[in-house]
N, C-alpha and C positions, 0 to 999 in steps of 0.2 A: 833728204836734204833739199831745200828749195833754193832756187836762184831767181833773182830779180834783175832783169836787164832793161836797158833803155828802149824806147819805141823804135829807134832807128838802127839798133844793133842787129847784126846778122845772126841767124840761128846756126848752130853747129851741125855738122853732118851727123846723122844718127838721131837727131831730134825730130819729132813729128808734130806739126802744128794742128791743134784741134779747133774746130769751129763751133762745137756745141758741147753741152755738158754730157749727154749720153756718149758722144764720140770720144770725149776725153776719158770717160770711165772705161770704155771698151779698150782703148789704146793702152791705158795704164795697166789694166788687168792682163793684157797681152805682153807686158814687160817693156813697153816703149817709154822713152823719155818724152813727156808731153809738154809742148810749148803752148801757152795761151796768151793772146794779145788782149789786154783788158780795155774796157770802154774808157772814153775820154773824161767823163765826169768822175770826181774823186769818190763820192759816196757809192756810186755804181761800181767803180773799180774795186773798192774795199770789199763790198758784198760779193762780187763775182770772184775775187781772189780766194775768199774763204770757201765758197762753194766748189770751185775748181780744185782747190787743195784737198778738200774733203774726198773727192772722187779719185784723186791720185795724180793730178798735174803737178809737175815739179819745177817748171821754168815759166816765169811770168814776165811778159813784156809790157811795161807801163811807164808813165812819167810821174806817177803818184807814189807816195810812201805807203806801201801795203804790208810792210814787214811785220808790224804788230799783229795784223789779222792772220798772216801766215804762221807766225810763231804760236798764236793762240790755237789755231786749228791743229798744228802739229802736236801741241801739248794735249789737246782733247783726244786725239787719235792715239796717244801714247808713244809717239815717235821721238819725243824729246821731253825733258823734265819741264815743269811749269817755271816761269820766270820768278814767281814768288809763291811760296806756300805759307799758309797760316793755319794754326790749329785753334779752332774755336773752343773756348772754355766758358761754360755758363756760370 
C-alpha cells in the first residue's frame, strides 16, 4: 500500500528516507518503509514516483498528484487489481 503525503509533513518513526533509486531498492528489500521526496516539477515527480514505487518505496512526499502513476505501478507489479480491465475481441 502506498501513501502520499505533503512536502512539509513529518515522516513517522520507523520510516527511512531514501536519497537514490539503488538506496530505496536496498532499504525496501531489507523490509523498511521507504520515504521518497519527489522533485518539484510535475512530469519529473510522476516519472520518479513510478520508478521508486517499482523498486519498493511506499511513502511519497510531493505537492503533485502522482496517485495515478502509483496505482498503475502497483497494478503492473500485481499488488492490486487494475482500475479497468477490458477483454479484446477481434
